[in-house]
N, C-alpha and C positions, 0 to 999 in steps of 0.2 A: 242794651248797653249803648250809651251815646258815643259818638265818634271821639270826643275828647277823652272820655273815660277809657275807651278802647285803646287809643294812642298811648295814654299814660300807662296802662297795664302792659302794653307791648314794650314801651321804653323801659319800664321797671322790671320786665321779665318776671312778673309776679305769678302768672299762671298760664296754662295752656289755653290759647285763645280759640282753638278749633271748635270748642263746644259753643261758642258764640256766633259761629258762621253757618250759613245754610249753603252747603257745598253741593246740594242736589242739582242746582242749575248753574254751577260754576263752569266757565269755559275759558280755555287759554286763548288769548288773542293771537291772531295770525297762525293758528294751528289747524285750520280747516283744510282737509285733504282735497286735492283736485287731481284727477288722473290725467296724465299726458302720455303721449306715445312719442318715442324718440327712436329713430333708426340709427344704428351704429354699424360700422364695418365689422366684418367677422373678426379681424385681427384684434380689434378693440374689445369685443365681447370676450374673446379668449384671454386677453390680458386682464380684463376686469375679473373674470372668473378665477384665474390663477391667484390674483392678489386677494380676492375675497376668501378663497379657500385657505390661503396662507394665514389670514387674519381670523378665520373662523366665523365669518359673517356672510350674509347673502349679497348677491350682486346689487340688489336694490339698495341695501344699507350702505354699501361702499360708495355708490353713486350719490346718494343723498348726503353723506358725510363730506365727500370731496366737493360737491357743489356748494354746500353750506360754508365750508372753509374758504372757498374761493370768493363767495359773495361777501363774507365778513371781511376778508382781506381787502377786497375792492372798496367796500364801504369805509374801512379804516384809512385807506390811501386817499380817498376823496376828502374825508374829514381832515386829514393831515394837510392836504394841499390847500384847503380853505383857510386853515389857521396859520399857514406859513406865508401867506400873501401879505 
């Protein structure tokens, strides 16, 4: 299927397009994992563990979510500052 035909089919919502895609080699950009070690004070680990337990998630999950939220917030603030000048 050519790109124009694929786009038209997508726009018209005529059929499921997954059958036209080779997902065997598909990769999500910026999703490659890299291990890092971070040292936290004991009180912080205990607080993280309590909050993770309360939410029913792992310590690692809560750290990732909170960091992602903060980084997205920071990026949004920077974008806002650029447009408000």
